[in-house]
Structure formats: C-alpha cells, structure tokens
Backbone as a chain_set.jsonl record, in Angstrom:
{"seq": "XXXXXXXXXXXXXXXXXXXXXXXXXXXXXXXXXXXXXXXXXXXXXXXXXXXXXXXXXXXXXXXXXXXXXXXXXXXXXXXXXXXXXXXXXXXXXXXXXXXXXXXXXXXXXXXXXXXXXXXXXXXXXXXXXXXXXXXXXXXXXXXXXXXXXXXXXXXXXXXXXXXXXXXXXX", "coords": {"N": [[-183.382, -56.604, 7.312], [-181.565, -54.92, 4.775], [-181.852, -53.177, 1.577], [-181.098, -55.049, -1.406], [-177.864, -54.924, -3.012], [-177.075, -53.013, -5.945], [-175.841, -53.353, -9.24], [-174.268, -51.801, -11.971], [-173.872, -52.426, -15.347], [-171.857, -52.264, -18.292], [-173.456, -52.207, -21.119], [-175.582, -54.64, -22.859], [-176.039, -58.112, -22.005], [-174.353, -60.654, -23.87], [-174.589, -63.379, -23.977], [-175.84, -66.141, -22.02], [-174.947, -66.094, -18.532], [-171.93, -67.75, -17.419], [-171.265, -70.313, -15.212], [-168.777, -71.074, -12.856], [-167.76, -74.315, -12.212], [-168.496, -75.812, -9.068], [-168.124, -73.526, -7.54], [-168.91, -70.138, -6.472], [-168.646, -68.369, -8.554], [-169.47, -66.489, -11.431], [-169.446, -65.685, -14.925], [-169.727, -63.272, -17.576], [-170.261, -61.723, -20.782], [-170.47, -58.538, -22.482], [-172.199, -56.418, -24.881], [-170.665, -54.167, -25.218], [-168.061, -54.924, -25.194], [-166.997, -55.9, -22.776], [-165.828, -58.119, -20.242], [-167.045, -59.728, -17.486], [-166.635, -60.876, -14.11], [-168.284, -62.287, -11.405], [-168.981, -62.767, -7.905], [-171.398, -64.812, -6.482], [-172.456, -65.019, -3.938], [-173.999, -64.477, -0.717], [-174.292, -61.686, -0.941], [-174.262, -60.567, -4.033], [-171.351, -59.725, -5.867], [-169.316, -57.787, -7.968], [-166.304, -58.983, -9.099], [-164.354, -58.235, -10.963], [-163.941, -56.391, -14.05], [-163.121, -56.657, -17.461], [-161.912, -54.978, -20.216], [-162.243, -56.05, -23.411], [-160.706, -56.665, -26.605], [-162.734, -56.009, -29.093], [-165.935, -57.764, -29.217], [-167.293, -60.539, -27.297], [-169.231, -62.707, -28.17], [-169.759, -65.444, -27.744], [-169.305, -65.922, -25.13], [-167.585, -67.089, -22.152], [-165.423, -69.857, -21.26], [-165.177, -71.835, -18.429], [-162.375, -73.14, -16.528], [-160.12, -75.379, -14.798], [-158.412, -74.224, -11.833], [-159.54, -71.723, -11.374], [-159.782, -70.341, -13.815], [-160.746, -68.605, -16.796], [-161.526, -68.807, -20.249], [-161.725, -67.077, -23.327], [-162.739, -65.949, -26.589], [-162.511, -63.255, -29.011], [-164.351, -61.008, -31.179], [-162.542, -59.486, -32.497], [-160.424, -61.11, -32.968], [-158.812, -62.035, -30.898], [-157.626, -64.149, -28.264], [-158.182, -64.938, -24.895], [-156.861, -65.713, -21.643], [-157.868, -65.833, -18.388], [-157.376, -65.322, -14.967], [-159.51, -65.742, -12.358], [-159.367, -63.733, -10.137], [-159.674, -61.227, -7.563], [-158.584, -59.007, -8.801], [-158.636, -59.709, -11.463], [-156.621, -61.083, -13.126], [-154.939, -61.137, -16.146], [-153.799, -63.854, -17.706], [-152.702, -64.484, -20.159], [-152.954, -63.077, -23.454], [-153.657, -63.455, -26.816], [-153.22, -62.722, -30.23], [-154.949, -63.909, -33.033], [-155.85, -63.055, -35.393], [-158.3, -63.624, -36.605], [-161.822, -63.572, -36.513], [-163.608, -64.598, -33.569], [-166.522, -66.13, -32.531], [-167.62, -67.933, -30.833], [-167.643, -69.717, -27.701], [-164.663, -71.163, -26.379], [-163.544, -74.638, -26.43], [-162.296, -76.409, -23.76], [-159.675, -78.414, -22.626], [-157.563, -80.199, -20.313], [-154.918, -79.24, -21.017], [-155.197, -77.901, -23.404], [-156.72, -75.289, -25.35], [-159.308, -75.054, -27.479], [-160.497, -73.397, -30.257], [-162.725, -72.226, -32.673], [-162.589, -70.19, -35.525], [-164.597, -67.691, -37.233], [-164.076, -68.238, -39.807], [-163.866, -70.934, -40.018], [-161.558, -72.128, -39.122], [-159.891, -74.134, -36.89], [-158.232, -73.528, -34.005], [-155.666, -74.714, -31.923], [-154.592, -74.152, -28.78], [-152.039, -73.683, -26.387], [-152.92, -73.998, -23.11], [-151.528, -73.003, -20.936], [-149.744, -70.963, -21.76], [-150.636, -69.667, -24.084], [-149.594, -70.131, -26.613], [-149.58, -71.385, -30.02], [-150.419, -74.822, -30.567], [-150.509, -76.504, -32.752], [-148.956, -76.656, -36.014], [-150.419, -75.458, -38.0], [-153.812, -74.268, -38.235], [-156.632, -76.544, -37.928], [-158.717, -77.117, -40.647], [-162.018, -76.112, -41.787], [-163.718, -76.544, -39.573], [-166.378, -76.201, -37.398], [-167.026, -76.35, -34.611], [-165.705, -77.799, -31.592], [-166.762, -80.528, -29.653], [-166.2, -82.629, -27.919], [-163.757, -84.649, -26.178], [-162.442, -87.753, -26.573], [-160.797, -90.613, -25.68], [-157.959, -90.687, -27.654], [-158.666, -88.59, -29.337], [-160.141, -85.537, -30.612], [-163.499, -84.564, -31.013], [-165.583, -83.092, -33.41], [-167.77, -80.727, -35.062], [-168.084, -80.281, -38.455], [-167.8, -77.559, -40.853], [-169.741, -78.087, -42.708], [-171.532, -79.557, -41.329], [-170.906, -82.192, -40.687], [-169.572, -85.017, -38.811], [-166.395, -84.785, -37.384], [-163.198, -86.106, -36.658], [-160.321, -85.366, -34.824], [-156.82, -85.362, -34.62], [-155.173, -84.749, -31.633], [-152.449, -84.076, -31.406], [-151.427, -83.294, -33.944], [-153.432, -81.911, -35.293], [-154.589, -82.783, -37.556], [-157.295, -84.075, -39.493], [-158.872, -87.155, -38.853], [-159.444, -90.003, -40.757], [-162.351, -92.028, -41.003]], "CA": [[-182.45, -56.634, 6.201], [-181.632, -53.765, 3.883], [-182.04, -53.41, 0.148], [-179.96, -55.699, -2.059], [-177.017, -54.015, -3.775], [-177.326, -52.96, -7.375], [-174.65, -53.192, -10.063], [-174.529, -51.287, -13.315], [-172.948, -53.034, -16.285], [-171.734, -51.536, -19.547], [-174.013, -52.928, -22.262], [-176.434, -55.809, -22.683], [-175.358, -59.398, -22.042], [-174.323, -61.292, -25.183], [-174.925, -64.788, -23.811], [-176.173, -66.395, -20.62], [-173.758, -66.174, -17.684], [-171.276, -69.042, -17.256], [-170.937, -70.568, -13.8], [-167.594, -71.889, -12.641], [-168.202, -75.491, -11.445], [-168.069, -75.964, -7.682], [-167.844, -72.257, -6.857], [-169.97, -69.151, -6.622], [-168.237, -67.418, -9.583], [-170.081, -66.509, -12.759], [-168.862, -64.716, -15.854], [-170.549, -62.94, -18.733], [-169.71, -60.696, -21.671], [-171.478, -57.572, -22.909], [-172.09, -55.874, -26.232], [-169.682, -53.085, -25.229], [-166.728, -55.49, -25.159], [-166.504, -56.142, -21.424], [-165.935, -59.438, -19.634], [-167.25, -59.56, -16.046], [-166.702, -62.022, -13.21], [-168.981, -61.936, -10.167], [-169.254, -63.745, -6.859], [-172.847, -64.824, -6.311], [-172.761, -65.444, -2.571], [-175.132, -63.791, -0.088], [-174.399, -60.379, -1.59], [-173.518, -60.647, -5.297], [-170.333, -58.694, -5.972], [-168.458, -57.839, -9.148], [-164.883, -59.099, -8.774], [-163.637, -57.384, -11.906], [-164.372, -56.354, -15.438], [-161.993, -56.516, -18.369], [-162.259, -54.493, -21.557], [-161.621, -56.9, -24.418], [-160.569, -56.147, -27.949], [-163.919, -56.559, -29.757], [-166.924, -58.385, -28.332], [-167.154, -61.989, -27.112], [-170.621, -63.177, -28.141], [-169.871, -66.824, -27.286], [-169.073, -66.01, -23.697], [-166.326, -67.669, -21.679], [-165.421, -71.244, -20.797], [-164.407, -71.982, -17.192], [-161.419, -74.248, -16.476], [-159.531, -75.561, -13.47], [-157.556, -73.141, -11.362], [-160.293, -70.466, -11.447], [-159.456, -69.671, -15.07], [-161.742, -68.5, -17.849], [-160.968, -68.589, -21.576], [-162.694, -66.542, -24.268], [-162.248, -65.358, -27.831], [-163.216, -62.015, -29.341], [-164.642, -60.718, -32.58], [-161.35, -58.83, -33.055], [-159.421, -62.129, -33.231], [-157.918, -62.24, -29.759], [-158.032, -65.175, -27.308], [-157.761, -64.529, -23.553], [-156.886, -66.587, -20.467], [-158.029, -64.923, -17.261], [-157.468, -65.915, -13.646], [-160.617, -65.039, -11.711], [-159.04, -63.171, -8.836], [-160.342, -59.939, -7.378], [-158.044, -58.036, -9.758], [-158.826, -60.157, -12.835], [-155.308, -61.227, -13.745], [-154.879, -61.688, -17.499], [-152.658, -64.761, -17.763], [-152.165, -64.212, -21.49], [-153.895, -62.815, -24.543], [-152.926, -63.725, -28.045], [-153.952, -62.394, -31.444], [-154.97, -64.915, -34.088], [-156.26, -62.313, -36.594], [-159.539, -64.162, -37.167], [-162.878, -63.35, -35.511], [-164.141, -65.733, -32.815], [-167.878, -65.835, -32.057], [-168.057, -69.019, -29.96], [-166.798, -70.008, -26.541], [-163.74, -72.263, -26.681], [-163.608, -75.937, -25.771], [-161.056, -76.464, -22.978], [-159.267, -79.653, -21.966], [-156.553, -79.855, -19.324], [-153.784, -78.483, -21.515], [-155.495, -77.25, -24.682], [-157.885, -74.449, -25.601], [-159.648, -75.196, -28.896], [-161.474, -72.375, -30.61], [-162.916, -72.091, -34.122], [-162.859, -68.839, -36.013], [-165.748, -67.629, -38.128], [-163.611, -68.738, -41.108], [-163.82, -72.391, -39.96], [-160.231, -72.588, -38.727], [-159.826, -74.549, -35.498], [-156.929, -73.278, -33.401], [-155.37, -75.424, -30.682], [-153.727, -73.226, -28.059], [-151.53, -74.153, -25.106], [-153.674, -73.299, -22.062], [-150.625, -72.382, -19.968], [-149.037, -69.759, -22.215], [-151.271, -69.031, -25.24], [-148.911, -70.398, -27.888], [-150.231, -72.405, -30.846], [-149.941, -76.186, -30.413], [-150.362, -77.069, -34.091], [-148.242, -75.832, -36.998], [-151.466, -74.71, -38.711], [-155.138, -74.66, -37.724], [-157.411, -77.551, -38.644], [-159.649, -76.337, -41.455], [-163.42, -76.496, -41.991], [-164.287, -77.018, -38.309], [-167.269, -75.221, -36.767], [-166.864, -76.373, -33.161], [-165.326, -79.051, -30.933], [-167.723, -80.795, -28.585], [-165.789, -83.702, -27.008], [-162.487, -85.352, -26.284], [-162.635, -89.14, -26.173], [-159.582, -91.353, -26.006], [-156.899, -89.862, -28.231], [-159.211, -87.76, -30.411], [-161.151, -84.503, -30.409], [-164.618, -84.714, -31.928], [-166.038, -81.766, -33.796], [-168.738, -80.571, -36.152], [-167.449, -79.567, -39.566], [-168.574, -76.412, -41.334], [-170.877, -78.582, -43.494], [-172.409, -80.298, -40.435], [-170.515, -83.588, -40.532], [-168.72, -85.358, -37.691], [-164.966, -84.811, -37.686], [-162.305, -86.534, -35.588], [-159.086, -84.61, -34.997], [-155.676, -85.795, -33.831], [-154.76, -83.636, -30.769], [-151.035, -83.713, -31.555], [-151.125, -82.673, -35.234], [-154.537, -81.116, -35.815], [-155.077, -83.418, -38.783], [-158.539, -84.833, -39.369], [-158.68, -88.6, -38.961], [-160.438, -90.681, -41.615], [-163.024, -93.166, -40.355]], "C": [[-182.669, -55.42, 5.298], [-181.896, -54.171, 2.45], [-180.843, -54.162, -0.42], [-179.164, -54.664, -2.846], [-177.371, -54.069, -5.257], [-176.009, -52.727, -8.095], [-175.086, -52.636, -11.409], [-173.448, -51.849, -14.227], [-172.97, -52.258, -17.592], [-172.207, -52.403, -20.702], [-174.863, -54.126, -21.874], [-175.59, -57.082, -22.723], [-175.433, -59.991, -23.443], [-174.721, -62.757, -25.128], [-175.291, -64.991, -22.346], [-174.893, -66.479, -19.803], [-173.247, -67.609, -17.564], [-170.885, -69.194, -15.797], [-169.693, -71.443, -13.735], [-168.003, -73.066, -11.765], [-167.638, -75.515, -10.033], [-167.731, -74.668, -6.973], [-169.026, -71.321, -7.035], [-169.582, -68.069, -7.641], [-169.049, -67.596, -10.858], [-169.361, -65.472, -13.621], [-169.864, -64.446, -16.958], [-169.865, -61.838, -19.521], [-170.841, -59.766, -22.112], [-171.181, -57.046, -24.307], [-171.076, -54.738, -26.34], [-168.253, -53.594, -25.08], [-166.145, -55.675, -23.779], [-166.758, -57.586, -21.021], [-166.001, -59.214, -18.127], [-167.151, -60.903, -15.334], [-167.3, -61.523, -11.903], [-168.957, -63.108, -9.198], [-170.75, -63.672, -6.607], [-173.241, -65.336, -4.932], [-173.964, -64.699, -2.029], [-175.373, -62.422, -0.706], [-173.591, -60.454, -2.885], [-172.59, -59.438, -5.462], [-169.536, -58.868, -7.253], [-167.011, -57.922, -8.679], [-164.071, -58.175, -9.672], [-164.355, -57.358, -13.239], [-163.132, -56.078, -16.266], [-162.511, -56.033, -19.707], [-161.505, -55.362, -22.558], [-161.554, -56.17, -25.754], [-161.699, -56.768, -28.77], [-164.887, -57.122, -28.739], [-166.669, -59.889, -28.263], [-168.537, -62.609, -27.028], [-170.798, -64.615, -27.671], [-169.715, -66.986, -25.801], [-167.755, -66.692, -23.395], [-166.53, -69.122, -21.272], [-164.594, -71.32, -19.524], [-163.474, -73.191, -17.273], [-160.833, -74.323, -15.064], [-158.628, -74.388, -13.111], [-158.21, -71.776, -11.434], [-159.93, -69.653, -12.687], [-160.679, -69.649, -15.984], [-161.012, -68.232, -19.156], [-162.065, -68.049, -22.473], [-161.992, -65.993, -25.495], [-163.062, -64.12, -28.152], [-163.412, -61.863, -30.844], [-163.473, -60.024, -33.269], [-160.197, -59.826, -33.249], [-158.449, -62.405, -32.116], [-158.502, -63.323, -28.856], [-157.397, -64.816, -25.966], [-157.815, -65.702, -22.579], [-156.881, -65.665, -19.264], [-158.147, -65.725, -15.974], [-158.485, -65.09, -12.86], [-160.274, -64.673, -10.273], [-159.772, -61.844, -8.703], [-159.846, -58.904, -8.379], [-158.2, -58.471, -11.216], [-157.524, -60.269, -13.606], [-155.414, -61.853, -15.134], [-153.619, -62.545, -17.564], [-151.933, -64.611, -19.099], [-153.3, -63.784, -22.397], [-153.076, -62.832, -25.815], [-153.805, -63.375, -29.239], [-153.818, -63.519, -32.464], [-155.518, -64.334, -35.388], [-157.441, -62.921, -37.329], [-160.624, -63.965, -36.117], [-163.37, -64.656, -34.878], [-165.493, -65.329, -32.241], [-168.437, -66.919, -31.146], [-167.128, -69.122, -28.761], [-165.872, -71.162, -26.914], [-164.115, -73.546, -25.958], [-162.269, -76.095, -25.06], [-160.876, -77.862, -22.409], [-158.195, -79.247, -20.958], [-155.467, -78.942, -19.842], [-154.054, -77.702, -22.79], [-156.767, -76.403, -24.623], [-158.134, -74.55, -27.096], [-160.743, -74.205, -29.229], [-161.51, -72.23, -32.13], [-163.225, -70.65, -34.473], [-164.1, -68.865, -36.897], [-165.373, -68.07, -39.541], [-163.524, -70.258, -41.135], [-162.45, -72.953, -39.648], [-160.219, -72.88, -37.235], [-158.394, -74.381, -35.001], [-156.818, -74.082, -32.11], [-154.279, -74.628, -29.987], [-153.304, -73.861, -26.745], [-152.203, -73.331, -24.003], [-152.764, -72.559, -21.085], [-150.047, -71.063, -20.448], [-149.59, -69.095, -23.478], [-150.598, -69.276, -26.577], [-149.657, -71.46, -28.686], [-149.587, -73.778, -30.616], [-149.65, -76.792, -31.785], [-149.631, -76.103, -35.006], [-149.22, -74.958, -37.779], [-152.813, -75.134, -38.147], [-155.743, -75.79, -38.559], [-158.528, -76.812, -39.369], [-161.038, -76.968, -41.514], [-164.061, -77.092, -40.739], [-165.117, -75.893, -37.691], [-167.078, -75.17, -35.259], [-166.453, -77.756, -32.696], [-166.323, -79.278, -29.808], [-167.298, -81.891, -27.628], [-164.343, -84.108, -27.24], [-162.757, -86.747, -25.762], [-161.411, -89.924, -26.623], [-158.517, -90.389, -26.501], [-157.394, -88.962, -29.349], [-160.095, -86.643, -29.866], [-162.249, -84.76, -31.426], [-165.252, -83.35, -32.149], [-167.132, -81.865, -34.849], [-168.031, -79.767, -37.229], [-168.338, -78.419, -40.014], [-169.734, -76.83, -42.23], [-171.764, -79.523, -42.678], [-172.07, -81.761, -40.247], [-169.642, -83.778, -39.293], [-167.275, -85.388, -38.162], [-164.223, -85.269, -36.444], [-160.943, -85.917, -35.869], [-158.012, -85.152, -34.063], [-155.189, -84.621, -32.98], [-153.312, -83.181, -30.951], [-150.768, -82.917, -32.831], [-152.192, -81.715, -35.731], [-155.116, -81.676, -37.099], [-156.388, -84.16, -38.518], [-158.271, -86.295, -39.657], [-159.792, -89.175, -39.81], [-161.029, -91.855, -40.861], [-162.996, -94.358, -41.266]], "O": [[-183.794, -54.966, 5.09], [-182.131, -55.34, 2.145], [-179.711, -53.953, 0.015], [-179.71, -53.656, -3.294], [-177.904, -55.066, -5.745], [-175.157, -51.983, -7.609], [-176.155, -52.975, -11.916], [-172.258, -51.761, -13.924], [-173.986, -51.664, -17.953], [-171.456, -53.237, -21.207], [-174.865, -54.566, -20.725], [-174.555, -57.13, -23.388], [-176.447, -59.854, -24.127], [-175.148, -63.318, -26.137], [-175.071, -64.103, -21.522], [-173.857, -66.893, -20.324], [-174.026, -68.562, -17.602], [-170.25, -68.313, -15.218], [-169.571, -72.426, -14.465], [-168.541, -72.855, -10.678], [-166.45, -75.27, -9.825], [-167.113, -74.694, -5.908], [-170.019, -71.67, -7.673], [-170.128, -66.967, -7.6], [-169.283, -68.718, -11.306], [-168.759, -64.523, -13.12], [-170.735, -65.267, -17.244], [-169.009, -61.119, -19.007], [-172.011, -60.149, -22.117], [-170.081, -57.203, -24.838], [-170.669, -54.382, -27.446], [-167.333, -52.806, -24.866], [-164.927, -55.615, -23.611], [-167.759, -58.193, -21.403], [-165.113, -58.583, -17.554], [-167.534, -61.937, -15.882], [-166.894, -60.493, -11.363], [-168.919, -64.271, -9.598], [-171.311, -62.579, -6.527], [-174.256, -66.017, -4.787], [-174.856, -64.326, -2.79], [-176.515, -62.04, -0.965], [-172.362, -60.41, -2.845], [-172.983, -58.294, -5.231], [-169.125, -59.98, -7.584], [-166.538, -57.048, -7.953], [-163.211, -57.43, -9.202], [-165.237, -58.169, -13.522], [-162.22, -55.368, -15.842], [-163.442, -56.612, -20.267], [-160.275, -55.403, -22.551], [-162.26, -55.188, -25.985], [-161.625, -57.948, -29.111], [-164.685, -56.975, -27.534], [-165.923, -60.44, -29.072], [-168.979, -62.997, -25.946], [-171.89, -64.979, -27.235], [-169.961, -68.064, -25.26], [-166.91, -66.853, -24.275], [-167.643, -69.558, -20.98], [-163.431, -70.916, -19.521], [-163.749, -74.148, -17.997], [-161.04, -73.425, -14.247], [-158.148, -73.661, -13.981], [-157.515, -70.766, -11.544], [-159.788, -68.432, -12.62], [-161.523, -70.544, -15.951], [-160.006, -67.523, -19.181], [-163.207, -68.501, -22.4], [-160.819, -65.624, -25.453], [-164.166, -63.944, -27.637], [-162.736, -62.497, -31.654], [-163.42, -59.98, -34.498], [-159.105, -59.426, -33.652], [-157.372, -62.952, -32.351], [-159.719, -63.414, -28.695], [-156.227, -64.438, -25.902], [-158.687, -66.566, -22.669], [-156.001, -64.816, -19.127], [-158.916, -66.683, -15.894], [-158.331, -63.877, -12.718], [-160.822, -65.233, -9.324], [-160.421, -61.395, -9.648], [-160.602, -58.014, -8.769], [-157.925, -57.682, -12.12], [-157.35, -59.613, -14.634], [-155.918, -62.966, -15.282], [-152.505, -62.027, -17.486], [-150.704, -64.611, -19.154], [-154.464, -64.091, -22.141], [-151.968, -62.301, -25.882], [-154.993, -63.695, -29.258], [-152.722, -64.015, -32.725], [-155.636, -65.052, -36.382], [-157.573, -62.755, -38.541], [-160.366, -64.175, -34.932], [-163.528, -65.673, -35.553], [-165.605, -64.316, -31.551], [-169.592, -66.843, -30.729], [-165.981, -68.675, -28.8], [-166.258, -72.043, -27.682], [-164.897, -73.542, -25.007], [-161.218, -75.935, -25.68], [-161.784, -78.424, -21.796], [-157.949, -78.055, -20.773], [-155.12, -77.963, -19.181], [-153.21, -76.912, -23.213], [-157.74, -76.744, -23.951], [-157.277, -74.176, -27.897], [-161.786, -74.17, -28.576], [-160.473, -72.127, -32.785], [-164.016, -69.982, -33.806], [-164.59, -69.933, -37.264], [-166.25, -68.256, -40.384], [-163.151, -70.83, -42.159], [-162.199, -74.135, -39.883], [-160.497, -72.005, -36.415], [-157.467, -75.011, -35.511], [-157.751, -74.125, -31.308], [-153.185, -74.448, -30.523], [-154.11, -74.5, -26.068], [-152.068, -72.108, -23.968], [-153.192, -71.584, -20.467], [-149.871, -70.138, -19.655], [-149.069, -68.064, -23.904], [-150.994, -68.683, -27.581], [-150.296, -72.338, -28.105], [-148.367, -73.885, -30.487], [-148.663, -77.508, -31.958], [-149.673, -74.889, -34.808], [-148.88, -73.842, -38.172], [-152.944, -76.245, -37.634], [-155.413, -75.965, -39.731], [-159.209, -75.976, -38.776], [-161.211, -78.172, -41.322], [-164.852, -78.031, -40.828], [-164.627, -74.782, -37.488], [-166.98, -74.088, -34.68], [-166.802, -78.762, -33.316], [-166.688, -78.344, -29.094], [-167.958, -82.088, -26.607], [-163.787, -83.939, -28.324], [-163.244, -86.915, -24.644], [-161.038, -89.901, -27.796], [-158.211, -89.394, -25.843], [-156.616, -88.602, -30.232], [-160.712, -86.776, -28.809], [-161.972, -85.13, -32.567], [-165.434, -82.565, -31.218], [-167.381, -82.919, -35.434], [-167.455, -78.713, -36.96], [-169.494, -78.322, -39.602], [-170.626, -76.023, -42.493], [-172.631, -80.203, -43.226], [-172.878, -82.508, -39.694], [-169.047, -82.825, -38.788], [-166.967, -85.949, -39.213], [-164.559, -84.883, -35.325], [-160.465, -85.937, -37.003], [-158.254, -85.374, -32.877], [-154.821, -83.586, -33.536], [-152.987, -82.025, -30.679], [-149.977, -81.974, -32.817], [-151.897, -80.804, -36.505], [-156.04, -81.096, -37.669], [-156.569, -84.784, -37.472], [-157.537, -86.636, -40.585], [-160.963, -88.861, -39.598], [-160.321, -92.587, -40.17], [-163.509, -95.419, -40.911]]}, "num_chains": 1, "name": "protein.A"}
C-alpha cells in the first residue's frame, strides 16, 4: 500500500467535524470562511468547499436528503446539498450574526442570532416561517409534540409555538 493522500485546507477548524448520519460524509468550517464536505471512505476525499460570507463557528447541521445547514457571522444562512459539486440550495441574509449551528426539523431550520433572535426558516426554500423572530432565545434543543423547546438568553426553559414563534406560558 502507498502513502495516504494529504489534503490542505484553508485555515484552522472552528468546531469539530459533523458526520452525516448513516453515511461517510463529514463537514467542517474553517476560520477563513470555508465550509468543507468530505467522504471518509477508504481514501478520504474532499467533495467540495464553499466560501461563505463570514465564518461559521458553530459548524453545520446535517439533515435528510444529504443536506447541511449553517449560519455565518455575516448574517447569512445556507442550505447545501452535499453532492460532488456542493450545490447551494439557497442562501438567505438575515442581517444578524450567527455563531451556532442551527436546529433542523423536517421542514424548519431554527437558528438564533447573537442578538437572541430565533429565526424559523423554511428548509425547502429559505423563506422566513414566522412574521418576526422569537426574541430572547439562545438556542433550540428539542421538538416534542407541538412545541419547540429552547434555552432563553437568561438560561431559562422556553417553549415556542412552531406556527407563530410565540413563547408559550407554562
């Protein structure tokens, strides 16, 4: 057997690589604003790299259909199909910095800005689902029944109605 192949990447990794469930695909972001997807089979191979607007320190979230979703420090959210060419399904500007990976359900991408605004985005086309973002939300961590559950910016549990984005009182 010969030497393993070597890849050179632009910048240091910002977060640990994300593995797509049930496949040999991984993704990662770098400090130079690149998003990479690799196959990790017998010979690891870079499928593609995408230059993003700003950096994506939270990394990407995998979803069904070989898709990855990520937000950037420049306020843009991306949906990427992990093909050899790295097809950008959509990218949308929300004009607020994103430093965390989004939470993805079947039809929604939920991502909190550094200002504590939780945006609910249609996973198919990148359009906003709610009339306005839900405020004072740090991150979403679960969907149970008809609610999203999140951590508020002051560390409290918040329940959010998926249709309206309104916080539900307990």
